[in-house]
Phi, psi and omega in degrees: 000140180278146179296153178281132183292335181228151178296149177271154183289334181229155175292158179284154180284336183252131178292155180286138182278349184281148178289158177274166180294323185244142178287155176278161181292149181288148179290154178281158181286327182230161179290162178288158182285154177286160177304150184278350181220148175264358183286141176289160176290152181289149176290151178299144178273149175256145181276138177258013176281143176222153185228140171233150178250148180211160175221154173212154179254132180243119180287144176079006181259128180255111186299328183289346180255005182278124180263175176299323177297322177295319177298321176296321180292319178297318178301313179294321178297317178297315180299328182288336180256355178260111181299133176078011182240132175260164178303326179291347178270352183261123185232163171051046178289123179226145180236127178231143180291144172217088184297144183227137179250122178272148177275147178189165178289147179271024180288136178273123178281151178303131178090357181239144176273167179300315178299325178295321179293319178298317179296325181291330180281341176270133178235132177270147175214163181226149175263125177257119177246148182198168175236147174242124180237125180226157174270110183302325183296330183245004182259179177273001183266140182276330179194185183296321181293328176294316176299315180297318178297317181295314180297317180298314180296316181294323177289327175295318176298317179294328177291322179290322178215100187272009184305311182295319180295313181296317178299316182292326178288323182288334175273106186291136175290148180280000000 
């Protein structure tokens, strides 16, 4: 019999009498074993980790000069001013330049050239972005909004008085 040029929409009611190209596997001598446990599988676990992202601007910081050691120091410094957060909870610390121009009179001071005065009026600053990830089950935070509120409040405090943050960053972690 010649093959059918196009597939049929339904299988045929009668099996084909011709043998297949490949033999079927031999039957096993004994039946397969029953499952080893009657216990149901465990339900999927839910993660109690939560993450918030934050940024802050640091004056006088040049992102192009920030080393990996500096990033570690910034991470440790952030953890020191964020209540309930350890350095291991701070991730993805990144520093990018954000040049800022201060306003000032273009008067040349005695002993300074015009370019020196212009450089003095420009201040470099950098944006530090990072994430804080904590396990709600083992932290002091009740939920993500509690973590976000705490991080926001602590960063506002650090913005108002950056002494603790700067001191913690300057003391390099071992």
